[in-house]
C-alpha positions as a Markdown table, in Angstrom:
| # | Residue | x | y | z |
|---|---|---|---|---|
| 1 | Met | -10.3 | 30.8 | 9.4 |
| 2 | Lys | -13.5 | 29.7 | 7.6 |
| 3 | Ser | -11.3 | 29.0 | 4.5 |
| 4 | Ile | -9.0 | 26.8 | 6.5 |
| 5 | Leu | -11.8 | 24.9 | 8.1 |
| 6 | Lys | -13.5 | 24.4 | 4.7 |
| 7 | Asn | -10.3 | 23.1 | 3.1 |
| 8 | Tyr | -8.8 | 21.2 | 6.0 |
| 9 | Gly | -11.6 | 20.6 | 8.4 |
| 10 | Thr | -11.7 | 16.8 | 7.7 |
| 11 | Ser | -7.9 | 16.6 | 7.9 |
| 12 | Ile | -7.8 | 18.4 | 11.2 |
| 13 | Leu | -10.4 | 16.1 | 12.7 |
| 14 | Leu | -8.6 | 13.0 | 11.4 |
| 15 | Leu | -5.3 | 14.3 | 12.8 |
| 16 | Thr | -6.9 | 15.1 | 16.1 |
| 17 | Gly | -8.3 | 11.6 | 16.4 |
| 18 | Val | -5.0 | 10.0 | 15.4 |
| 19 | Val | -2.9 | 12.1 | 17.9 |
| 20 | Ile | -5.3 | 11.5 | 20.8 |
| 21 | Gly | -5.3 | 7.8 | 19.9 |
| 22 | Gly | -1.5 | 7.7 | 19.8 |
| 23 | Ile | -1.2 | 9.4 | 23.2 |
| 24 | Cys | -3.7 | 7.0 | 24.7 |
| 25 | Gly | -1.8 | 4.1 | 23.3 |
| 26 | Ile | 1.4 | 5.3 | 24.9 |
| 27 | Ile | -0.2 | 5.9 | 28.3 |
| 28 | Phe | -2.5 | 3.0 | 28.6 |
| 29 | Lys | -0.6 | 0.4 | 26.5 |
| 30 | Glu | -2.3 | -3.0 | 26.5 |
| 31 | Gln | -5.4 | -1.5 | 28.2 |
| 32 | Thr | -6.3 | 0.2 | 24.9 |
| 33 | Glu | -7.6 | -3.2 | 23.7 |
| 34 | Val | -10.9 | -2.0 | 25.2 |
| 35 | Val | -11.4 | 0.5 | 22.3 |
| 36 | Lys | -10.3 | -2.0 | 19.6 |
| 37 | Pro | -13.9 | -3.0 | 18.8 |
| 38 | Ile | -14.7 | 0.6 | 17.9 |
| 39 | Gly | -11.8 | 0.8 | 15.5 |
| 40 | Asp | -12.7 | -2.7 | 14.1 |
| 41 | Leu | -16.3 | -1.5 | 13.6 |
| 42 | Phe | -15.1 | 1.4 | 11.5 |
| 43 | Leu | -12.6 | -0.7 | 9.5 |
| 44 | Asn | -15.3 | -3.4 | 8.9 |
| 45 | Met | -17.5 | -0.7 | 7.4 |
| 46 | Met | -14.7 | 0.4 | 5.2 |
| 47 | Phe | -13.8 | -3.1 | 4.2 |
| 48 | Cys | -17.5 | -3.7 | 3.2 |
| 49 | Thr | -17.2 | -0.9 | 0.6 |
| 50 | Ile | -14.0 | -2.1 | -0.9 |
| 51 | Val | -15.2 | -5.0 | -3.1 |
| 52 | Pro | -18.2 | -3.1 | -4.6 |
| 53 | Leu | -16.1 | 0.1 | -4.9 |
| 54 | Ile | -13.4 | -1.7 | -6.9 |
| 55 | Phe | -15.9 | -3.6 | -9.1 |
| 56 | Phe | -18.1 | -0.6 | -9.9 |
| 57 | Ser | -15.4 | 2.1 | -10.2 |
| 58 | Ile | -13.0 | 0.1 | -12.4 |
| 59 | Ser | -15.7 | -1.5 | -14.6 |
| 60 | Ala | -17.5 | 1.8 | -15.0 |
| 61 | Ala | -14.3 | 3.6 | -15.9 |
| 62 | Val | -13.3 | 1.0 | -18.5 |
| 63 | Ala | -16.9 | 0.7 | -19.9 |
| 64 | Lys | -16.9 | 4.4 | -20.5 |
| 65 | Thr | -13.6 | 4.3 | -22.3 |
| 66 | Ser | -14.3 | 5.0 | -26.0 |
| 67 | Glu | -10.7 | 4.1 | -27.0 |
| 68 | Met | -9.4 | 0.7 | -25.7 |
| 69 | Ser | -6.0 | 1.9 | -26.6 |
| 70 | Arg | -6.2 | 4.5 | -23.9 |
| 71 | Leu | -6.9 | 1.8 | -21.3 |
| 72 | Gly | -4.0 | -0.2 | -22.5 |
| 73 | Lys | -1.8 | 2.9 | -22.3 |
| 74 | Ile | -2.9 | 3.5 | -18.7 |
| 75 | Leu | -2.1 | -0.1 | -17.7 |
| 76 | Lys | 1.2 | 0.0 | -19.4 |
| 77 | Asn | 2.2 | 3.3 | -17.8 |
| 78 | Ser | 1.0 | 2.0 | -14.4 |
| 79 | Val | 3.2 | -1.1 | -14.5 |
| 80 | Val | 6.3 | 0.9 | -15.7 |
| 81 | Val | 5.8 | 3.6 | -13.0 |
| 82 | Phe | 5.2 | 1.0 | -10.3 |
| 83 | Phe | 8.4 | -0.9 | -11.3 |
| 84 | Ala | 10.4 | 2.4 | -11.6 |
| 85 | Thr | 9.4 | 3.7 | -8.1 |
| 86 | Gly | 9.9 | 0.3 | -6.6 |
| 87 | Thr | 13.5 | 0.2 | -8.0 |
| 88 | Val | 14.2 | 3.7 | -6.6 |
| 89 | Ala | 12.9 | 2.6 | -3.2 |
| 90 | Ala | 15.1 | -0.5 | -3.2 |
| 91 | Leu | 18.2 | 1.5 | -4.2 |
| 92 | Ile | 17.6 | 4.1 | -1.4 |
| 93 | Ala | 17.2 | 1.3 | 1.2 |
| 94 | Tyr | 20.2 | -0.6 | 0.0 |
| 95 | Phe | 22.6 | 2.4 | 0.1 |
| 96 | Cys | 21.2 | 3.5 | 3.5 |
| 97 | Cys | 22.0 | 0.0 | 4.8 |
| 98 | Leu | 25.5 | 0.3 | 3.4 |
| 99 | Ile | 26.1 | 3.5 | 5.2 |
| 100 | Phe | 24.4 | 2.4 | 8.5 |
| 101 | Asn | 24.0 | -1.4 | 8.7 |
| 102 | Pro | 21.4 | -1.8 | 11.4 |
| 103 | Met | 22.8 | -5.3 | 12.3 |
| 104 | Ser | 26.4 | -4.2 | 12.6 |
| 105 | Gly | 28.0 | -5.7 | 15.7 |
| 106 | Thr | 24.9 | -7.7 | 16.6 |
| 107 | Ser | 25.4 | -11.3 | 17.6 |
| 108 | Pro | 23.1 | -13.8 | 15.9 |
| 109 | Asp | 22.8 | -15.6 | 19.2 |
| 110 | Ala | 20.8 | -12.7 | 20.6 |
| 111 | Phe | 17.9 | -13.6 | 18.4 |
| 112 | Ser | 17.9 | -17.4 | 18.7 |
| 113 | Ser | 14.8 | -17.4 | 21.0 |
| 114 | Phe | 12.7 | -15.8 | 18.3 |
| 115 | Ile | 13.3 | -18.5 | 15.7 |
| 116 | Thr | 10.1 | -20.5 | 15.3 |
| 117 | Thr | 10.1 | -24.2 | 14.9 |
| 118 | Asp | 6.4 | -24.5 | 14.2 |
| 119 | Gly | 5.3 | -25.8 | 10.9 |
| 120 | Asn | 3.4 | -23.5 | 8.5 |
| 121 | Ser | 1.0 | -24.7 | 5.8 |
| 122 | Glu | 2.2 | -21.9 | 3.5 |
| 123 | Glu | 5.6 | -23.6 | 3.2 |
| 124 | Ala | 4.0 | -26.3 | 1.1 |
| 125 | Leu | 3.2 | -23.8 | -1.6 |
| 126 | Thr | 5.5 | -23.9 | -4.7 |
| 127 | Val | 6.4 | -20.7 | -6.6 |
| 128 | Gly | 4.0 | -21.8 | -9.3 |
| 129 | Glu | 1.2 | -22.2 | -6.9 |
| 130 | Met | 1.9 | -18.8 | -5.4 |
| 131 | Ile | 1.7 | -17.3 | -8.9 |
| 132 | Val | -1.6 | -19.0 | -9.6 |
| 133 | Asn | -3.0 | -17.8 | -6.2 |
| 134 | Leu | -1.8 | -14.3 | -7.0 |
| 135 | Phe | -3.8 | -13.9 | -10.2 |
| 136 | Thr | -6.7 | -16.3 | -9.9 |
| 137 | Val | -9.2 | -18.0 | -7.5 |
| 138 | Ser | -10.7 | -21.4 | -7.8 |
| 139 | Asp | -14.4 | -20.3 | -7.6 |
| 140 | Phe | -16.3 | -17.2 | -8.8 |
| 141 | Lys | -17.7 | -16.4 | -5.4 |
| 142 | Leu | -14.1 | -16.1 | -4.0 |
| 143 | Leu | -13.6 | -13.1 | -6.3 |
| 144 | Phe | -15.7 | -11.0 | -4.0 |
| 145 | Asn | -13.4 | -11.1 | -1.0 |
| 146 | Lys | -11.0 | -8.3 | 0.2 |
| 147 | Gly | -8.3 | -11.0 | 0.5 |
| 148 | Thr | -8.4 | -11.6 | -3.3 |
| 149 | Leu | -8.4 | -8.1 | -4.7 |
| 150 | Leu | -6.0 | -8.7 | -7.5 |
| 151 | Pro | -8.0 | -11.5 | -9.1 |
| 152 | Leu | -11.1 | -9.3 | -8.6 |
| 153 | Ile | -9.3 | -6.4 | -10.4 |
| 154 | Ile | -8.4 | -8.7 | -13.3 |
| 155 | Phe | -12.0 | -9.9 | -13.6 |
| 156 | Thr | -13.4 | -6.4 | -13.3 |
| 157 | Leu | -11.1 | -5.1 | -16.0 |
| 158 | Ala | -12.3 | -7.9 | -18.3 |
| 159 | Phe | -15.9 | -7.1 | -17.4 |
| 160 | Gly | -15.4 | -3.5 | -18.3 |
| 161 | Ile | -13.6 | -4.2 | -21.5 |
| 162 | Ala | -16.4 | -6.6 | -22.6 |
| 163 | Thr | -19.0 | -4.0 | -21.8 |
| 164 | Ala | -17.1 | -1.3 | -23.7 |
| 165 | Ser | -16.6 | -3.5 | -26.7 |
| 166 | Leu | -20.3 | -4.2 | -27.0 |
| 167 | Lys | -21.0 | -0.4 | -27.2 |
| 168 | Glu | -24.7 | 0.2 | -27.7 |
| 169 | Lys | -25.7 | -3.4 | -27.0 |
| 170 | Ala | -24.4 | -3.0 | -23.4 |
| 171 | Lys | -25.3 | 0.6 | -22.9 |
| 172 | Ala | -27.8 | -0.3 | -20.1 |
| 173 | Met | -25.0 | -2.2 | -18.3 |
| 174 | Ala | -22.6 | 0.7 | -18.7 |
| 175 | Asp | -25.2 | 3.1 | -17.2 |
| 176 | Phe | -25.8 | 0.7 | -14.3 |
| 177 | Leu | -22.0 | 0.5 | -13.5 |
| 178 | Thr | -21.7 | 4.3 | -13.6 |
| 179 | Ala | -24.7 | 4.7 | -11.2 |
| 180 | Gly | -23.3 | 1.9 | -9.0 |
| 181 | Ser | -20.0 | 3.7 | -8.7 |
| 182 | Glu | -21.7 | 7.0 | -7.7 |
| 183 | Val | -23.8 | 5.2 | -5.1 |
| 184 | Ile | -20.8 | 3.4 | -3.5 |
| 185 | Leu | -18.8 | 6.6 | -3.4 |
| 186 | Lys | -21.7 | 8.2 | -1.6 |
| 187 | Ile | -21.7 | 5.4 | 1.0 |
| 188 | Val | -18.0 | 5.9 | 1.5 |
| 189 | Gly | -18.6 | 9.5 | 2.2 |
| 190 | Tyr | -21.1 | 8.5 | 5.0 |
| 191 | Val | -18.6 | 6.0 | 6.5 |
| 192 | Met | -15.8 | 8.6 | 6.4 |
| 193 | Lys | -17.8 | 10.8 | 8.8 |
| 194 | Leu | -16.9 | 8.3 | 11.5 |
| 195 | Ala | -13.2 | 8.3 | 10.6 |
| 196 | Pro | -11.9 | 10.5 | 13.4 |
| 197 | Ile | -13.3 | 8.3 | 16.1 |
| 198 | Gly | -12.8 | 5.0 | 14.3 |
| 199 | Leu | -9.2 | 5.7 | 13.3 |
| 200 | Gly | -8.3 | 7.2 | 16.7 |
| 201 | Cys | -9.5 | 4.1 | 18.5 |
| 202 | Tyr | -7.7 | 1.8 | 16.1 |
| 203 | Phe | -4.5 | 3.7 | 16.3 |
| 204 | Ala | -4.6 | 3.8 | 20.1 |
| 205 | Tyr | -4.8 | 0.0 | 20.1 |
| 206 | Thr | -2.0 | -0.3 | 17.5 |
| 207 | Val | 0.4 | 1.9 | 19.5 |
| 208 | Gly | -0.6 | 0.2 | 22.7 |
| 209 | Gln | 0.2 | -3.3 | 21.4 |
| 210 | Leu | 3.2 | -2.4 | 19.2 |
| 211 | Gly | 5.2 | -0.7 | 21.9 |
| 212 | Pro | 6.5 | -3.8 | 23.7 |
| 213 | Gln | 7.6 | -5.4 | 20.4 |
| 214 | Leu | 10.2 | -2.8 | 19.9 |
| 215 | Leu | 12.9 | -5.0 | 21.3 |
| 216 | Thr | 16.4 | -3.7 | 21.7 |
| 217 | Gly | 17.8 | -6.0 | 18.9 |
| 218 | Phe | 15.4 | -4.5 | 16.4 |
| 219 | Leu | 15.7 | -0.9 | 17.4 |
| 220 | Asn | 18.3 | 0.1 | 14.9 |
| 221 | Ser | 16.3 | -1.5 | 12.1 |
| 222 | Phe | 13.3 | 0.5 | 13.2 |
| 223 | Leu | 15.1 | 3.8 | 13.4 |
| 224 | Leu | 16.8 | 3.4 | 10.1 |
| 225 | Tyr | 13.5 | 2.6 | 8.4 |
| 226 | Met | 11.9 | 5.6 | 10.0 |
| 227 | Leu | 14.7 | 7.8 | 8.6 |
| 228 | Met | 14.2 | 6.2 | 5.1 |
| 229 | Thr | 10.5 | 6.8 | 5.4 |
| 230 | Val | 11.0 | 10.5 | 6.1 |
| 231 | Val | 13.4 | 10.9 | 3.2 |
| 232 | Tyr | 11.2 | 9.0 | 0.8 |
| 233 | Phe | 7.9 | 10.5 | 1.9 |
| 234 | Phe | 8.9 | 14.2 | 1.8 |
| 235 | Gly | 11.8 | 14.0 | -0.7 |
| 236 | Phe | 10.9 | 11.5 | -3.3 |
| 237 | Phe | 7.1 | 12.0 | -3.2 |
| 238 | Thr | 7.8 | 15.7 | -3.8 |
| 239 | Leu | 10.1 | 14.7 | -6.7 |
| 240 | Phe | 7.5 | 12.4 | -8.2 |
| 241 | Ala | 4.8 | 15.2 | -7.9 |
| 242 | Phe | 7.2 | 17.6 | -9.6 |
| 243 | Ile | 7.8 | 15.1 | -12.5 |
| 244 | Ser | 4.1 | 14.8 | -12.9 |
| 245 | Gly | 3.2 | 18.5 | -13.0 |
| 246 | Gly | 6.0 | 20.8 | -12.1 |
| 247 | Ser | 5.6 | 23.2 | -9.1 |
| 248 | Lys | 1.8 | 23.0 | -9.5 |
| 249 | Gly | 1.9 | 19.3 | -9.2 |
| 250 | Val | 3.9 | 19.6 | -6.0 |
| 251 | Lys | 1.3 | 22.1 | -4.6 |
| 252 | Val | -1.7 | 20.0 | -5.6 |
| 253 | Phe | -0.2 | 16.8 | -4.2 |
| 254 | Trp | 0.6 | 18.1 | -0.8 |
| 255 | Lys | -2.7 | 20.0 | -0.5 |
| 256 | Asn | -4.5 | 16.7 | -0.9 |
| 257 | Ala | -2.1 | 14.2 | 0.6 |
| 258 | Ile | -3.0 | 14.7 | 4.3 |
| 259 | Asp | -6.2 | 12.5 | 4.4 |
| 260 | Pro | -4.6 | 9.5 | 2.6 |
| 261 | Ser | -1.5 | 9.8 | 4.8 |
| 262 | Leu | -3.4 | 9.9 | 8.1 |
| 263 | Ser | -5.7 | 7.0 | 7.0 |
| 264 | Ala | -2.6 | 4.9 | 6.1 |
| 265 | Ile | -0.9 | 5.6 | 9.4 |
| 266 | Ala | -4.1 | 4.9 | 11.4 |
| 267 | Thr | -5.2 | 1.7 | 9.6 |
| 268 | Ser | -1.9 | 0.1 | 8.4 |
| 269 | Ser | -4.0 | -1.2 | 5.5 |
| 270 | Ser | -3.6 | -0.2 | 1.9 |
| 271 | Ala | -6.9 | -1.9 | 1.1 |
| 272 | Ala | -8.7 | 0.1 | 3.7 |
| 273 | Cys | -7.3 | 3.3 | 2.2 |
| 274 | Ile | -8.6 | 2.7 | -1.4 |
| 275 | Pro | -11.8 | 4.7 | -0.9 |
| 276 | Ile | -10.1 | 7.8 | 0.6 |
| 277 | Asn | -7.2 | 7.5 | -2.0 |
| 278 | Ile | -9.7 | 7.6 | -4.9 |
| 279 | Ile | -11.4 | 10.6 | -3.5 |
| 280 | Ser | -8.2 | 12.5 | -2.8 |
| 281 | Thr | -6.5 | 11.6 | -6.1 |
| 282 | Lys | -9.6 | 12.9 | -8.0 |
| 283 | Lys | -9.1 | 16.2 | -6.1 |
| 284 | Met | -5.6 | 16.3 | -7.4 |
| 285 | Gly | -7.0 | 16.6 | -10.9 |
| 286 | Val | -6.1 | 13.1 | -12.1 |
| 287 | Pro | -8.5 | 11.8 | -14.8 |
| 288 | Glu | -11.2 | 9.5 | -13.5 |
| 289 | Asp | -10.2 | 6.5 | -15.6 |
| 290 | Val | -6.6 | 6.8 | -14.4 |
| 291 | Val | -7.6 | 7.1 | -10.8 |
| 292 | Glu | -10.0 | 4.2 | -10.8 |
| 293 | Thr | -7.4 | 2.0 | -12.5 |
| 294 | Val | -4.2 | 3.0 | -10.7 |
| 295 | Ile | -5.4 | 3.2 | -7.1 |
| 296 | Pro | -7.0 | -0.3 | -6.8 |
| 297 | Leu | -4.2 | -1.9 | -8.8 |
| 298 | Gly | -1.6 | 0.0 | -6.9 |
| 299 | Ala | -3.0 | -1.2 | -3.5 |
| 300 | Asn | -2.0 | -4.7 | -4.6 |
| 301 | Ile | 1.2 | -4.4 | -6.6 |
| 302 | His | 2.7 | -0.9 | -5.9 |
| 303 | Lys | 4.6 | -1.4 | -2.6 |
| 304 | Asp | 7.5 | 1.0 | -2.3 |
| 305 | Gly | 7.4 | 0.8 | 1.5 |
| 306 | Ser | 7.3 | -3.0 | 1.4 |
| 307 | Val | 10.2 | -3.1 | -1.0 |
| 308 | Met | 12.3 | -0.9 | 1.4 |
| 309 | Ala | 11.3 | -3.2 | 4.3 |
| 310 | Asn | 12.3 | -6.2 | 2.3 |
| 311 | Val | 15.8 | -4.8 | 1.7 |
| 312 | Leu | 16.0 | -4.3 | 5.5 |
| 313 | Lys | 14.9 | -8.0 | 6.1 |
| 314 | Ile | 17.4 | -9.3 | 3.6 |
| 315 | Val | 20.2 | -7.3 | 5.2 |
| 316 | Phe | 19.1 | -8.7 | 8.5 |
| 317 | Leu | 19.1 | -12.3 | 7.2 |
| 318 | Phe | 22.5 | -11.8 | 5.6 |
| 319 | Ala | 23.9 | -10.6 | 9.0 |
| 320 | Leu | 22.5 | -13.7 | 10.7 |
| 321 | Thr | 24.2 | -16.0 | 8.2 |
| 322 | Gly | 27.5 | -14.0 | 8.1 |
| 323 | Arg | 27.0 | -12.8 | 4.5 |
| 324 | Pro | 28.3 | -9.4 | 3.4 |
| 325 | Ile | 26.0 | -7.0 | 1.6 |
| 326 | Asn | 28.6 | -4.9 | -0.3 |
| 327 | Gly | 29.4 | -7.3 | -3.2 |
| 328 | Leu | 27.9 | -7.0 | -6.7 |
| 329 | Ser | 26.2 | -10.4 | -6.6 |
| 330 | Glu | 24.7 | -9.5 | -3.2 |
| 331 | Phe | 23.5 | -6.2 | -4.6 |
| 332 | Val | 21.7 | -7.9 | -7.5 |
| 333 | Ile | 20.2 | -10.5 | -5.2 |
| 334 | Ile | 19.0 | -7.9 | -2.7 |
| 335 | Met | 17.4 | -5.7 | -5.4 |
| 336 | Val | 15.7 | -8.6 | -7.3 |
| 337 | Val | 14.4 | -10.4 | -4.2 |
| 338 | Ala | 13.2 | -7.2 | -2.5 |
| 339 | Ile | 11.3 | -6.0 | -5.6 |
| 340 | Val | 9.8 | -9.4 | -6.4 |
| 341 | Ala | 8.6 | -10.0 | -2.8 |
| 342 | Gly | 7.4 | -6.4 | -2.6 |
| 343 | Leu | 5.1 | -6.9 | -5.7 |
| 344 | Val | 3.8 | -10.2 | -4.3 |
| 345 | Val | 3.2 | -9.2 | -0.7 |
| 346 | Gly | -0.2 | -7.6 | -1.2 |
| 347 | Gly | -1.7 | -9.9 | -3.8 |
| 348 | Ile | -1.5 | -13.5 | -2.6 |
| 349 | Pro | -4.4 | -14.3 | -0.4 |
| 350 | Ser | -2.5 | -17.0 | 1.6 |
| 351 | Gly | -1.6 | -14.7 | 4.5 |
| 352 | Gly | 0.7 | -12.0 | 5.7 |
| 353 | Ala | 3.8 | -14.3 | 5.9 |
| 354 | Thr | 3.8 | -15.0 | 2.1 |
| 355 | Ala | 6.3 | -12.4 | 1.2 |
| 356 | Glu | 8.7 | -13.5 | 4.0 |
| 357 | Ile | 8.3 | -17.2 | 2.9 |
| 358 | Leu | 9.0 | -16.2 | -0.7 |
| 359 | Thr | 12.1 | -14.2 | 0.4 |
| 360 | Leu | 13.5 | -17.1 | 2.5 |
| 361 | Ser | 12.8 | -19.5 | -0.4 |
| 362 | Leu | 14.5 | -17.3 | -3.0 |
| 363 | Leu | 17.5 | -16.8 | -0.7 |
| 364 | Gly | 17.7 | -20.5 | 0.0 |
| 365 | Leu | 17.5 | -20.0 | 3.8 |
| 366 | Asp | 15.9 | -22.0 | 6.6 |
| 367 | Met | 12.2 | -21.4 | 7.1 |
| 368 | Asn | 12.8 | -21.4 | 10.8 |
| 369 | Leu | 14.0 | -17.8 | 10.3 |
| 370 | Leu | 10.4 | -16.8 | 9.4 |
| 371 | Gly | 9.6 | -15.6 | 13.0 |
| 372 | Leu | 12.5 | -13.1 | 12.9 |
| 373 | Val | 11.6 | -11.4 | 9.7 |
| 374 | Met | 8.0 | -11.2 | 10.7 |
| 375 | Ile | 9.0 | -9.2 | 13.7 |
| 376 | Ile | 10.6 | -6.6 | 11.4 |
| 377 | Ser | 7.4 | -6.6 | 9.3 |
| 378 | Thr | 5.5 | -5.8 | 12.5 |
| 379 | Ile | 7.6 | -2.9 | 13.7 |
| 380 | Val | 7.7 | -1.2 | 10.3 |
| 381 | Asp | 4.2 | -1.9 | 9.3 |
| 382 | Ile | 2.8 | 1.6 | 9.9 |
| 383 | Pro | 5.5 | 3.6 | 8.0 |
| 384 | Ala | 5.6 | 1.0 | 5.3 |
| 385 | Thr | 1.8 | 1.3 | 4.8 |
| 386 | Leu | 2.2 | 5.1 | 4.7 |
| 387 | Leu | 4.7 | 4.8 | 1.7 |
| 388 | Asn | 2.7 | 2.0 | 0.0 |
| 389 | Ser | -0.7 | 3.6 | 0.2 |
| 390 | Thr | 0.0 | 7.4 | -0.1 |
| 391 | Gly | 2.5 | 6.5 | -2.8 |
| 392 | Asn | -0.4 | 5.3 | -4.9 |
| 393 | Thr | -1.8 | 8.8 | -5.1 |
| 394 | Val | 1.4 | 10.5 | -6.4 |
| 395 | Thr | 2.0 | 7.5 | -8.7 |
| 396 | Ala | -1.4 | 8.2 | -10.2 |
| 397 | Met | -0.3 | 11.7 | -11.0 |
| 398 | Val | 2.8 | 10.4 | -12.7 |
| 399 | Val | 0.7 | 7.9 | -14.7 |
| 400 | Ala | -1.6 | 10.8 | -15.7 |
| 401 | Arg | 1.5 | 12.8 | -16.9 |
| 402 | Phe | 2.6 | 10.0 | -19.2 |
| 403 | Thr | -1.0 | 9.2 | -20.4 |
| 404 | Glu | -2.3 | 12.7 | -20.9 |
| 405 | Gly | 0.9 | 14.6 | -21.8 |
| 406 | Lys | 3.1 | 17.1 | -19.9 |
| 407 | Asp | 0.3 | 19.7 | -19.9 |
| 408 | Trp | -2.3 | 17.5 | -18.2 |
| 409 | Leu | -2.5 | 19.6 | -15.1 |
| 410 | Lys | -2.4 | 23.1 | -16.6 |
| 411 | Ser | -6.0 | 23.1 | -17.7 |
| 412 | Lys | -7.2 | 21.9 | -14.3 |
| 413 | Val | -8.8 | 24.4 | -11.9 |
| 414 | Leu | -8.0 | 23.1 | -8.4 |
């Protein structure tokens, strides 16, 4: 019993908080708004650690890298793995929709009342402007904002590379970054002690508010996505863990995947899960420089859950416009648009509707359909975040496998 409590005490407390919060959400529904401030308080504390955590952890990891070729290898492997798993997710979602089209037999007229006619400033953005906003900001102070994490990561990588290249001349800076990383991780540890209460309250509010939005017309889409989530989470995460380190990789992953998973379910925020993902992935034996590069980067551009949701949205839009999904050209369009929008969704700081706007633009559809696809985003937000965020941890294991070699995990005592 003592061993169980030692290894899983935190997870048990988190699970208890989330379960109690979910039950309260179902029972009290909209009344759970009263506990929202408690959940917001915890999330705000977490959000306050994200920017310094990313800056110090990535720059320290890069600054300590004696071989810049290793950093380049980690980044290259990360991008390849992100794209590969995103493609797998898109294929799974597409074939699931072929077998069970969630919009089959549904009349487009049933959704006419959800079509928005309001204008949206984001519609004025061109594709070029979206790309600029994805990778850069217009002022240095805008880097230090949780809404512009990808530009911050790019700047932090450059800062770490410059520090490493100066070697002894910048030793004091490298030591400062290392100490800063340790201090921020310590603060994260303090904040996480409040997680069971904070996450429980936030989840209660989420369930209470989300319930009424599960309208009949979207129920099939939600059920199909839940099925895909179960298959991908248990089946393909296990496969990825096995690819990374064989049976030991599978055991290590599932032993440490509980905390990241519960945090993702409760917060519905990949950014908020960065700290706990870093801690848990290090427990999986992934090298520090791999962890502190892959996890923050993955929170922005590794979105398997969002890619699957995008496939569902495109199938939904095709049904509304009377377009089939089983042709070769349709297959290519669905795959490309879903993957591109999935990579973009977490990085552009112009709002949550950016991916939907990009999808509609790439498909050449009316922007008045934005309201409908945003409803799908809302009802699948929690399971999508689970796949997005927890997927970063197993992805880090795969990147470690290709960076360190096939025996990377054998020497670890976990």
